[in-house]
N, C-alpha and C positions, 0 to 999 in steps of 0.2 A: 678298904683299895673292891674296885667294881668286880676286878675277878673272883675277889673272893665270894660276894654274894652269889654271884651265878652258879658259882660250884653247890652250893648246901641247897638252891631253888632247883639244880637240875638233879640231883641224885636223892636228894629227900633225906641225908642224914649226916652226921657231923663228920667233918675229914677225920677226926681222931680214930675212927672206926672203920676209917679204909687206911688198911696197913700196906705200908711199902708205895704211897702213890705220890706221883707230882704232878703238882697244878700246873700245865702248860697255858700261859695268857697269851694276847693278842695286842698290840700297840693301838689296834683301831677300834679298841672296845669291844669286839666280839666274845661271845660267851665264852668263859675258859673249859679248857678239855682236863680231865682226872685218865691220868696214863699211870699205869704199875709202872715201877721203878723197873724191873726186869726187862721191859720193851723200851725204855729210855735208854737203859745201858747197852744196847745193840747198835747207838749210834756214839762215835767219838765226841761228837758235839756235847752231848748231855753227860757222858763220863767224863769230860774234864771238867765242868761245871759242879758235878756232884760230888766228884772226890777230892775235887780242891776245897782250899780255904775262902770260899767266896759265899756272898750273900746267900744265894740260890741255894748252897750245900744244907745252909742252916734252915732255911725256909721252906725247902723241897718246893722251890715254884720260880719256873723258868719262863722269861718271856720271849717269844718269837718275834720278830720285826721282819724278818726276811721271807717268812710262810704264812699262808693265808691259812684261816680256820679249816675251811673244806680240805684244802689240801693236806696239813697235818693229821687230820682225821682219817685219811686214808695211810699216810705214812706210819703213824705213831699206832703199829700193832704190830703182831709176829708176820715174817715175810710171806706166809703164804695167804693169810689173811690182805695183807697189802694189795698181793697179785692182784686178787680177785677185785679189788677196789680199783684197778686200772680201768680206764675207759679211752676213747680216743679224743675226747674233749680234755679232758686232764694229764695225759700222759706226759706233755713236755713242762707243764710245770712240775709235776711229781718227782722228775728227773732233775731239774735245777733243785728242788729241794732236798733229795736225798746226795746231790754234789753239797751242799751246804752243811748237810748232818753229818757226811762221812760215815756209812756202814762201817763197823766193826769189820764184820764180814764181809767186804764186798762182792766175793765172788759169787758167796751163795744168793747174795739179795739180786745182782746182777742175773743170778740163773732164773730165782721166780720169775724176775721180771722178762727175761727173754720166751720162757715158756709161756706167760701172759700174753703175750705179745703176738706167739704165733698162733696161741688157740683162738684169740678175739680177731687174728687175721688183720691187725692194724697197721700192717704194713702194707696193704693193699691202696692205699692214698698216697699219692705222690707228694702232695703238701704235708703229709707228717713225716715222710723220709727225707723232705728237703730241711724239715725244721728239726729232725734229729739232727743231720749233717751240720747245721749251724750250728747248733749247741755245742756238738763235740769238740770243735774247736776251742770253747772257753772251758770246757767241764769238764774235769779229768773224768769223773765217772760214766759220763755220757759217749765219752771217746773209748774206754776200756769196754763197755757195752758193745758198742758200734765195731770195734774190731776184733773182740774173741768170740762174737757169733756170727755164724759165716752169713747165716739169712738174713739178719738186720745189715751186716757189710755192702751183700750184693744187692739188696734194695735201696740203699745209700749211694752206693759208687756211683752210680752213671750222675748225680746232681755233681760231682765233683768240678764237671766243666762249667760249674756255675761259681764256681771259688778259683778263678784265674789268680787274684791276687794274694790270697792263701799259700796256693802252690808256689807261686812265684817267690814269695818271701822264704820257704824252705828250698825252692831250686840257688835262690843265691847264697844259703847257709851250707847247702850240701859241699861235702869235700871228700877227699878219698878215705879218710878215716871213716869209721863205724857211724852214720848219721844219727841225731837225735831221736826222741820215741817219736815227736810230733813227725819227723820226716818220714818216718818207718810207717806212722800211720796214714800219710799221704800216699807212699807207694801201695799199701794196704786200698787203698781207694781205687788208686791208679789201676791196679791190677785185676779189681773186680770189674771195674768199668771195662775194660777190656773182655775180660772173660762174658759180660753182656752183649759186648758186640760180636763177639766171634760166634756166640750161640743164637743171635737172632733178636735177643729178646729187648734190646736197646740199639737204636737206630740213630745215631748224631748225623748231621747232614755235614757234610767235606766243609761249609763255611764255619761252622759252630766248631770245629775241632782245628781248624786253621786258627781261627779267632784265638781257642785257649793258648794254642803253644805259643803265639805271639806275644798274648800277654804277658805267659808266664817265664819266656825269655828275654821281656822286654825290647821286643824286635819290630823293625816297622814294617817289616814285609815277612811272609810265610817262608819264601826261599832261605831269608837269613835266620830266620828262626830255626829251620832243618838245620843249617850248618852249624847254629849254637848247639842245638841235640846232637848231633852225631858227631862234634869235633871233643866231647868231653863227656867224662863218665859223671852223671849226676843222678840223683833221686834211684838207686840202683837197690835193686833187693838182690840179697847173698841167698843161696839156695845151695844147700847142701848133700850130696850123692856119696852113698853108701857101695863101693865096689867090693865086694869080700869073695866074690869067685874070679878071679884071674883067669884070662881067656875066655869067659862067658859074658855075654850080654845081659845086663840087669833088665830086670821086666819094668817096662814101662811105668813111670810113678804116674800119681793121678794129675799132676802139671804136665804129662806128656815126654819127661826126659826119661831117656835111660841113656846108661854110661858102658865104658868096657875098657879094663887097664890089662897091660899083659906087660912082662920084662922080656927082653932080648938078649941073648948071649952074645958071644963073639961070632957065632956063626952065621947069625940072623942078617939081611941086607933090610935094611929100611931109610928112608928117607928121615933126616934131620931136621927137625923147625916144623911149621904150622902149614897143612894145607886141606882142603876140602875135598869129601869123596861125594861122588852122586848117590853111590849105593849104602845102604845102613849096616854098621858092623855086623860082621860074620861070625859065627864061633870060628876060632882058630883050628885047621887041622891039627898042630902039633900042641899037645896040651902045655902050659906053663907051670903044671903041677912038678916038674923035674927043677924048674928054675930057681935056685939058691938066693937070696938078694943080696950075695956078695958076690955072685959072678954076673950079674946082671950087668951088660953095656949100655943099654938105652932101655927109659921108660915110653911107653905110649898109650894115650889116651884117646877114646873117641866119645864125643858125645853127639846124640841127635834128637831133636824135638818132632815128636811125632804130632803132627797138626789134624785136628777134624778134616774130613773129604769136603771139603767147600772152600769156594772163596775168600770169606771173611776171616781166615785162621793168618796170623802174621804173630811174628815172634822175633826177638833180639836178645842175645846174648853174648858173654864173654867169660873167657876161662881166668879166673882169680888166683886160685891155686890149687896145687895137686899134693896131698899128703899120703906118706906112705911111713906107717909109724908100727908099734910093736902091739902084739896080743895081749899084753898085759898079764904075761904068765911070770914065772919065779925065775929067768935069764937073769944071768948075774951080770951086774953092771947097767942093767936095761930096766929103768922103772916104767911104772904101769904107764900107759897112755903117752909114751915119748915119739916125739916126730922125730924120724931119721932122717929123711928124705923129703923136703918142700921146694918145690918147684912151682914158680911164678910165671900165669901165660906171657905168649909172646906178645911183642907190642910192635905198633907202628913205629915209626920213626918220627912221625908226627907228636908234636908233645902236646900233653893237655894242660892247655892255658890255666888252669883251677889246679893242678898238681907239680906241674914243674917236669913231670915224668912223661914215657912215651905212653901213649893211650894202647892199652890192648885190644887185639885184632877181635873183632866180634864174628859171628855167624849170624844171619838174618834171614826171614823166608815170607813170602808173600805171595798170593795167587800161585797157591798148591807147589811152591819150591821149598823142597826142607832137604837141606844138604847134610852129611856126616861130617863134624868138627874134629879134626885131629890133630893130635900134637905129639910130639915127642922131642926127647932130648938123651943127649949122651950124658952118663952116667960114672963118668970116670971119676970125679972130684968126689962124688957123696957116696959110691960104694964101699970108699974105705969106712963111712962111719958104720957099718954094720960090723966089721972086724970080722970075728970069729963066731958071730952069731948063725950058725946053721939052721936057719929058717928059710923057708919057701915064701914067695910071695904071697901066696895064697894064704898063710897063717898071721899075716899081718893085717892090721886096722888101715884098708886105704879108702881117701875119701876125695872127692872131686868138689873145688868150692867153684861155682859160677855166681856168676852177676846175670840177671834176668833188667831190661830196660824197659820201663813202661814207657817212658817219654818218647823212645824211639820208635815204638809199637805205635804209639797215635800217628806219628810222623808216617810210620808205613801204612796206617791207615789211609789218611789224607793222601798217598802215592796209590795206593789201591784204587781208590776211588777216579782220582785224576787219569790213570791208565783208563778204568772202565767207560769214563764218560770223554775220554778223547783229549783232556788239557794237557798237549801236547807242548804248548808254548808255555806251560807253566811249570813240565816237568824239566824242560829245557834249560829253565832258569834255575831250577832247584839243583839239578847235575851241575851246573857250573857255580854252583854259590858255595857247595862244600868243597873243602880242600881236594885238590886234585887224587893225592894219593887213597883216601877215604872212597871218592866216588869211583874210583877205579876198581877198590875192593867192591863195592857193593855192586858194580856193572855185572861181576860174576853169578849173583844170584840175581839178578834181572835177567840174564840171559840163560837161567834153567827155570824159569816159570812155564808152568806146563798147564794154565787153568784154560778150560773151553773159550775160545772165541779172544784169545788174546795172544799176540803177535810180540815175540822176545825181541826181531829184530826191529819193528816198529817203535819199542820202549827203549830201546836202544840207541835206536837212530836221534830220538829226543833228547835221551840223558845224555849221550855225547856229543850233540853237535853245537855246544857252545865253550867247548874245551880246547884250551890254547894249541894249535897244531903244530905247534914249533916242538913242543915238548913230545917225544913218543913216549907210548905207555910202557909201564913195567913187564918184562919177557915173561913172566910168572901169570900177572893178569890177563896178558894178552892171549897168552895161552889157555888159561880155563875159556875166555870167553869165546875162542873160536872154535873149542871142543864142545860147546854147548850151543851156542849162535848158528853152527855151521855145520850141524849134524843134518843127515837125510830128511828124517823127520819134520824138523822143521823148515829148511827149505822147501819140502813139498807142499806143506802145509800153507806157507805164506810168502808164495812167491811174488807177489806184486810189492811186497816189500825189501826185496833181495837188492835190488839197485840200489834206493835211497841208503839203506846202512849201508854197501861197499863203496858209495860216495865218501860218507862221514867215517868209517871205521880206517878205509886205506890210508886215509892223512895222518891219523894218527898211531901207525906202525914204520917201524924203519925199514923194514923191505914190504913192500906191496905183494910179493908173491905168496906172501903170509896169507894172504886173505883170499887172492885169485884163484891158489892150486885147490884150497878145499871144496869153492864152489863150482870149478872145472871138474872137479872129480865127481862130484854128483851131478853134474850137468850132461856128464858124459855116459851116466847111466841111468839118465832119466831125462826125456824128451820134453817133457813140460817143465822141467825147470829151464833148461837150454832156450828153448822157445819164449818163453817168459822173460828172460835176460835179453835175449836177442832183439824183441820186440821193443822191449823200455828203452833200449839204446838206441834202434833206431828213431823211435817215434820221441825222444829225449823224455821219456815218462819218468819222472822221479815219485811215481807213488801217489799220487794226487794230494800232496802235502805241502804245506806252505814253504817258502822258501828259507826262512829263520829255521828250519828243523833239517829240512834234506839236503841243502845247498842250492845255489846259483844255478839254473840251467846253463847249460852250454851253449845252445842255440837260438837265434833273434827269431821270433814268431813273426812274420807280415802280416797286419790288420787293415783291411779297408780304413780309410779316413772318415767315412760314415759311421761306422761304429767308435771310435775314438772320440770325433768332436761331440758326441751326445753325451758328453762326460765333462763337467768344469775343470777338472785338473789339466786332460788334454787339450779342450779347448786354449785355455790361457796359454799353454807350453806354446802352442802350434800357432796363434795367431799374435803372440806377443814377439820383441825382438829379443829370441832368447838364440842359442847354439839349436836348440831341438827345432826349433822352427826352419829354420835351413837346412838342416842334414835331415828333416823327416824321420828322427831316430828321438827316443825315449824311453830312458831306462827306469826301470820300477823297481823299487828297492823294498816297499813294502808288502808286495805281492807276490804270491808266487805264479810260477808259470802255468800250472793246472787249471788255478782259479782265473787268471787272466784271459786262458783260453773258453773259460766258459762266459763271464762278463763281457769279453770285448767281441759281440755279435749282435746279433737282430735279436728282437725278444723273444720272438717266438723259439729261436735257438737257445735263448738262455733258460728257456722254462725246459728245455729238453735237457738241458748240461747239469741241471741242479740235480742234487741227490740229497738224502736224509745225511752223510757223511759231511759233504761240503756247503753246506748250507747255511752255518753259522760264518764259517770264511768268507763265503761270497757276501755276507750280509755288512760285515767287519770290510773288506774291500769295497763295497757299493759306498760307504760313507767315506773312504779314502777320496776314491775316484768323485763322490758328489755329482750324481745324475742331473741335467739338465729339468727333465721331467718326471720328478721326484713321484709324483703321485700316481704317475701311469707304470714306473717302474717299480713303485709299492704293491701295485694290483697284479704286476706280473711276478713279483717275488710271491704273494699270499696265495694265488690260483693254486700251482703246485700243493703248498703247504697244508691247503686244506681238501683239497680232491684228494690225495695220497694217503691224508690221515696220518701226517709225520707227527701232527700235535697231539696223538697217543703216546708219545715218547715222552715219560717224565725227564730223562737227563737232556734232551734237546730242548724244551721247554725251560728248562734251567738257565742252560746256556744261554738262551734268546735273551731271556730277562736279566741275567748279568750282562752281555753287551749292550742292552740296551742303555745301561747307566752310563756306560761312556761312550756310546756312539750316536748322535742324532738320528743317524737315517733310519736305525734297528729301533729307537723310540719312536719315530711317527709311524713304524710299519706297524707297531703293537697298538699304539694308540688309536688307529685307523680303521684297524680290521677286528671287530667284535670275536669272531671266533680266536682267533691269535691272544687277543688280550683275556679272553677268557682261559684259556690253557695257561698261561704263563703266571697270572695272577695270585693262583695257590701259594707259589713259591716266593711268592715276597716277603713271608715269615720267616724265612732261611735269608735275608737280606736285609737285619735289622739294621747292621752298621750304616748302610745306604739310606733307610728311613730316617734315622737318627739323624742324619746331615740335614734332610730336609725339616724334622722335628726342631732344631735348633738355628740352623743357617739360611734354611729355606731353598737349600738347593735341590732342584727339581722338585719343587712343591705340588705344583700342579698336577706333575707325571705322579708322583706317589698316591697323590689324592684319586686319579684315576684307578690306579691299580687296586688301591684299599678297596674304593667303591665296587670295583669290580669283585673282589675276592668277596665282599658281603652280601652280592647277590649270589653268587655259589655257595657260599654257609645258608641263605635263607631259601636255597632252591632244592639243596643237599646232594648237590653233584660234586661238593667238598668235601672231605670228613679232615677236621685239624684238631687234635686232642685238645684239653682244655689247658694241659701244661705248657704245649707248643705255642697255644695263644698268649698266655701270662707270660711267658719270656720272652714273647715277642714284644711285648707292650712294655715289660720291666725294660729290655734290653733299650728299648727305640725313647723312653723318658731319663734312661740311666739312674733310676731308681733302684734301692736296695732289695723291694720286696712289691709285691705284686699291689697291696694294699696302697703302697707309696705312690707306684705308678698310677694308677685308678686316681687316685687324688690330683696327681699332676693332669691328667688328661681332662677331667670334670671342673676344672680350676683355671683352664686357658681354651683359647681359641684356635690353638694351631690346627695346620692340615685340615683345613674348612674349603668348603666351595661352596658358591654362592647359584642359585639359579633366579632369575627375575621372569615373572610371569605378567603379562598384561592382561587387567582385566575388560574385556570386550563389552561385555553385555551385564553392566551393574542390577542389579535385582534379578536376576537368573539365579533359580536355585541349583542349575548344574555347576554354575560357575565355571573357570579354564584352567587347565591343567598344565604341570610343566611340561620339558621336552621329552624328558622320560616317562612319563604318566605316573608319576609315583604321588605327587601332592596336586590337590584341587584347591582353588582359593575363587573364593566369591563375595561379594559386596552388596550389602542391602542397606537399604534408610530405615532407621527407626524415625515414627513419626511423634510429632509432638501432640501429648495427650492431655495439654490443658483445657481444650474443647470440652467442656460438660456436655455435651450433648451427642459427643460421640458414642458410638456403641460399639466401636471397631478394637478389638484388642491388639497389642502389640505387633503379635507374632501373625494377624490377619493383615495388618496393615503391611508387611513387611512384602507381601507378595503383590502388592497393587503396585500400579504405575503411578510412583507418589511425586509429587512436584518438590524440587528444592527448594521453595519455599514453606512446605509444611514438615521438612525432617528436622529432628533436634539433633540428631548423632549420626555417624557413618558405622556399621557393623561389619568386619572383615572375617571372615572364618577360613581356616585351614586345616584339611583332614586328609591324612595319610590313605592312599586308594591304590596302591601298590597289593600284590600277592600278599594274603595273609594264610600263616602255619603257625605251628607251634615253635617255628626257629625265625620268625620276623622279628626284628627289632629296628629301631629308628630312633632319630635324636635331630631336632632341627629348632632352628628359632627365626622369628618375624621380624621384616620392616618393612612399613607401608609408606608409599608416596601417593598422596591424592591432590589432584589440580582440576580446578574449575575455572574455564576461562567467562570473563565479566566482561563489560564494556570498557571497563578500566583496566587496571590490572589482575591478572588472574589470581585466583585464592591457593596459595598451597600449603597443603598440612602433611604432616609427617608423625608416624605413631610406630614403636619398636616395642618389643618383651624388653621390660626393665634390667636394668643393669643389676646384680650381685654389688653388694655394698663393701666396697674395699677389695673386690678380688681385681685379679689381672694387674700387668703394667702397661700403661701407668693405671692407677686406680679406677675402677668402675669400667674396666672393659669387655668384662664378662656378663652376657646375656643371659636373663633366662631362659632354660630350652624346653623345649616338648619331647618327650621318650615316649617310647612305645615299647611295651614288654609283652610276653607271649601272651595271647587273648585278648590283650586290651585294643579299645579302640576309644583313641580321645582327638577332640574337635578344640583346637588353638582357637580363640577369638580375641580382638582387639577390638575396643570401641573409641572412636575417633568423634571428640564434640563437635559438632558444627554449630557454632558461636553464634547469637542473634544479631550480632554486627554484621557476620558474613550472609546471615539468611534477608537482611534487610536487601541485598542486591537482587534479591528475584522475588521481591515480592509486585503482587498484581501482573508478574511474566508466568508463562508456562513452561516454565523450563524445566523438563522432566529430570529425572533420577541419571537415566541415561547416558545424560551430558557429561556426566564425572568421568575423568581420566584416572585411573588407578593402576599402580605397577606394585607388585609385591616381591618382595626378596626374600627368599628362601635360602638359609644358611645350612647346608646340611655336616654334618661332624663324623667321619668315616671312624676315628680311633676312639670316638666314644662308643659307636654303636660295638666295636670289638670288644674294650669291656663289658658292654652290654650281653655278648656274646659268653664271656667268661661269665657272668654273674648268672645267665641264664643257665650253662651248664652247671656252676656251682649248686644251682636249687636245684636242679635235676639229680645230683650227686648226692645231696643232703649234705653239702658241705659248709653246715651254720656256723662253727666258728671261724671260718674262712671267710663268710659273709659278715660276719659282727666284726673281724677287724678291717674291712672294706669302707662298711658303714661309719667306725670310727675315725679311719683316714681322713674322710674328706670334710672339708671344713664343715661346720653344723648347717649355716644355711643353704648351702648345695647341697647337703643330706637328706634335711628336710623337704625341701622340694622334690629330689627324687623320691621320697617315701609314699608323696601324694599318687605317684604313677603306680609305684609297686603294690598300692594299696588298690590299685583295678585290676591285678592279675588275674584271669581267668582260665587259664589253660587249666586240660584235665590233670587231674592226680596232684594239682600245685595248690597250697594252703597261702593266701595272702596273708592270712594270721600268723603262720608261721614264719613266712619271709621277715613279716615286719618286726617280729620277736626277735630276731637275728639281727637284724639292720640295725634296729634300734638298742640293742642289748647293753653295748659297751657306750653309750651317750652320757655325757655329765647330768645327772638326775639333778643337781642344783638349778640346771637352766630348762625352766618352761617353755615347750614348744610354743611357737608362731600361732596366732590364733587362726591362719587359714589353715596351718597344718594340722592342729588336732581336730578341726572341724573336719577336714576331708578325709583324715584317716577313720575319725569315729563313725562319720557316716558309713563306709565301706565296711568298718568290721561289724557294724549291726543291722548289714544287710540280709535280707531272707535267705538268697542263694548262700551267702557265707554260713547262715546259722545252720542251715540244713546239711552243708556238705562238711562244714569245718568247727562243728561245734567245738569238737576236743581240745583245739588250739585257741578256743576264747581265754578261757583262765591263762594259761601260761603267756598269753598277749598282755591281760590286764596286769599280771605281774610287774610287767616290763613299762608299758603305757601308761597305767596309771600314776606312777610317780613322776612323768613326764610334762602331765598337766594340772593345773592348777585345782584347788580343791572343790572349787565350786562347779567347775567342768567336771571333775572326776566322779563326782555326787550325781550331777543329771545323766552323765552316760551310765553309772550302776545302776539309776533307777531305770533307765529306757530298757538297759538289759534284764533287769529285771522282770520288768513286763513283756519283754519278748518270751521269756523264760516260761514266766507261767500260762501264755499263749499258746506253747510251741507241742508238738507231738509229744506222746509220752517216751518215746524213742530218743528224743534230740535230750530232753531234759535227763535221762538216765545216762546218755553219754556225756553230757557235762558234767554230773557229778561224778561217774566214774572214771572218768578217762583225763578230765579236764582238772577237778579238783585233787583226786587220787593222784596223780604222776606227776610232778614237778621234776623229774629227773632229767629229762631232757631240754628242760627249759634252762636249768643251772650248768648247762652245758654250753649256753650259749651266752646267758650274762652273769652265771654265779649269783643269781637271781635270790631274792629274800627268804630266809626258811621258815618264814610265817605265812601263812594264807588268809586272804580276805574273808570273811564268812557274808554271804549272801540271803537275806530273808526272803524264802519265797513265799510265805504267806500259807494261805489255805487254798 
């Protein structure tokens, strides 16, 4: 057996002398390991084989097919030594191996793994955390590691947003019963995600959370998803709060909850049921110490969540059960931990569709709203259960069980961001989608928001405006909203929103005096409020908000005809045979009165009426009205945006970009003004869904390419900073890939979302050439003369610069160079196509040439051209040679037709999505993510990956070793397939250059371990001989570095490729 021979050769002594050892062999023929039986018995896998009646037990030999030798070497030792062997590169494989081997003492092994992970700061890399989370859904050992250790769970939690399908599976499976272990695990991940958002350590975009909730609930819109989440209890986390001191508030727990419980006698007066209190629970003046359980008439509990003092805090919980039990003493007839009273929380009349029971009433908080949740119920039926037990409430074990709802909290985070960004129309849709009873309950909490800059009146106006006005609000909910929203501090702080709120709210109550009286009382005592209300009514001012949210205006506005006919909408109605034409009256249903007031006037007045707050609404309205002079109107709108620096506001730029996808006028504004385009382009990474539509269906493809190109310019200039994880996620979402390597392969193996620029060569033979419109590329055409004349003493290069005659030209050489700004952030990717035309006495001569196609790529096959790409510090000239055949030259014999008579056009196709992938590759190189680079290099089709390796070999940025990059890039390739001749030649030339030898000789030996097996033996021998020659001539310092660092340290190479264990010896000679 091959493994047996290797055991003796490795250890140098007979197997019989090694007591109680097990030979661990591998099915790929790798050298066997001898492991002590004590270590093997740490794992259930080995224990079962060795203790059972199996062949392995008698032979003391086990073959592992699921684990490689390097990983087994780490795992098959005691747990402390195992933890020391963990690295960033082998951690994932080790965890998979442990899940397969099943440690007997799994908790101790996980503890050792956790210590090693923390000590080596392995969780600092997002790629590793993402990989851990992926594994945890499939591997129990990994799941327990993530779930049981807070630091690991906190690091992995944010990436649960990338696993909507897995969360959806638990959402559909969850029910009122206690969920399964994976559901509890998902809830833990969601809770840590929420903690990261609240602390500010993780900031997912609004669109990302919306998309996640929609996928989890299988909804087509976010409003439907919000309704699904708030109309049922799913994926909830149960929290048990101990209230052992009746009448006293328990100290706030680590999760922010505090509770209070008390028993009431016949003398006490209290409300029975559920209610909210703005004030926190206070110590009662009358102690509950003297209240006997048998004398209690009512039991009351209060829960409060104490949020951090910032706007990012949200929460949502419901009371599931309150238990009052014995203290576990020796009272006769009462067993230890017996529950005497168990009351469930109060519920809505709305029935949870998944349980068939009334949904429990919940409390929620956002934007510094935190109210005390109080529930009180009569105890007439239950108090008899205490019998003659003469104990007091404080002597019993009292527990309050609540349910926290992380999915609802994610929806509240969306609502919080929508409020802060002013998405009033979207808030209206959400408020009208949720069932009315629940939406009214939520309005109470929205009325109690106290965050700076947030108007509860404005929020309630939007929230309620879509409700059915034939149905009046519940009296209890109405009273709570009036108490909070019409308090004097609120009305004084948000005067401009009083009238819009009253118009909506008054239609939802039975007696409108309930709305008018509180405002009247405040107005009587506060002149500012009174004047604001009066002026709003006189001017018919609804707060400068859209009619969809604030109600239709009562008065008509007269507009000059000249202002109306400047819009296609009015011109068609007034000039056609419509009622509007004869009546000279038009009703606008899509535009509010304040926005119409701004737009239906002269252009100079429009500029003065534009504000930061109404800009987006005005842009949407202009798209509806369709100005006749769109270019002029676009300039009118853009001027104050740029002059007043509104584009410095991220929320505004995000809204403009979102509107541009739906409204052509906004799209034209962005496309035609560079300052606006430059401001909104960085937010395109948050709109992967729209870009994905362009990627698959070519919807708005040209516009998307424009945005992506502008984003690339910002990244290149350093004016936009987007994280590597955000770029990776964007590319992965656009291509609908499972991982970034798959996404990179998709991007480089097709030509989607690309743009063309055509350059006319006006001066053939001119060395300066002609540039593209954006000045990024320069192309030139030269003639290469025939060298058949033996008397010619001109070199080919010399002849190119002369005024050649076409009769002397053997071929045309077209060169293309990147001439844009260059720095360490510069990347580019393009391909060429050339058309040449020469007039003759007969038919013109036409010739074409383009970069060759990759074989077998694209749909249909052969549609993906080879490309030129630029990496940090590299400068590459692309050259195309077009032969000028003899039959063509004959037409110019005996004629003085100069090269300048040639007409040529060069089409340059630019690939912005590939450039974004190259930016990711650049950042991965800078951060040393060699394992991830290996994954990308292995995922891309081999011929494309080899083509890219030629350009990676030319990297010359400071601190970047092309050898190290190539080592990782090629490490995952199949070594049975040799490199193409062109690739091996270009890569080997770059590897043995003087600059590389001087700066990166330490990476030469690891590079050769990977590169050597990929080239043919003859090529390998030639290259080794040349390297040997270079090392002989090298400075002593370089030679010493090669020996000490290159040959002596292969650890970092095995991280990239699991490289060979044996090293090649190089004879240096004397």
